[in-house]
N, C-alpha and C positions, 0 to 999 in steps of 0.2 A: 504494500501499499505506497502511494506518497504522503509524503510529511506534506506538502502544499501542493494544492490544485487551483489555479487562477483560470478565471470565465473572464472576459471583459466583450461586449458586445455594444455597438451605437446601430439606431434603428432609424430611417429616415421616411416618412413619410407626408407628400402635399399631393391634392388633385392625383392626378393619374400616377404620381411618380413615387416610389419606393423604393429602399436602399437597406442593405444590410452587409455590416462586415464584423465579424467575432473572431476573437482571437484568445485560444487556451492553450495555457503551458499546465503540462504534468511534470512535477519534478523526480528527481532520480526513486525510483519504488526495487521492489522482488519480485521475479518471474515467476514465487512458488517455490524453484528447485534451492536448496540453500546453497549459497557461494555462488548465486548470478544475481544478477541485479541488470537494469533497463536506465540509461540516462535518462535527461531531461528530452522532452517531446513536448515541441510547440507544435500549430498550424493555426495559420492564414485561412479565413474563408469568407467570400464577396458572395452579393445578389444584388442584383439590381431587375425592377420591372415598372415600366409601362403600359398603360393600359389607355389607349388612344378612345376605346369605344367601352361603351360595358361588356360588349360579346366576345374583347379581342384582346390582348394582354402579350407582351411581348418580354422574353424574359433573359437573360445573363447571369450565367453561372461561375466564380471562379474556388475552385477545393485546391487544399489542401497547397496554397500558392508560396509559400514561404521552402518547400519540396526539404523540410529539413530531412535527415535518416531518421532510421529508426537503432541504435545501436545497443546492444546487450552483449554486459563480458562476465564471465568465469573472474572471481575474486578467490582465491584460497590463501589468501596469509605471505605468502611468496612473493604475487605481484599478483597483477589483472593483466589478464587475457581476452582480446575481441574472441565474442561466441560467434554472432552474426551483425553484418548492416542488412537493412532493409532499403532499399532506395523509394520509396512509394511516391506514384509521380502527382503532380500535379494535374488537375485535367477542369478546361475550361466548356463549357456548354451552352448550344442557343436557344429559346425553345418560342413556340408561336404555338395558345391556346385560344381555343374557340369554343364561346359559349351559346346553346343556341336552347 
């Protein structure tokens, strides 16, 4: 379990426009196996939308903008050794929604 976990989210709504920016940080934590831990992990996500009419919405989403790698380690007293590193992709999407 992490000692600290932080979440900060900003939201904007005005007429047809919406936006959301979210930052999440989880500090070093054990992964359930004695002698192993995971380094701090941070994410930044963004989404925006525009509704030109009541029935149409255009959206844009960006997840994991920072692209920070997930790193875990073995710590057996004599030293700390890398276990694995995972590079999770940043993902960008555009959407168009119709309501009828």
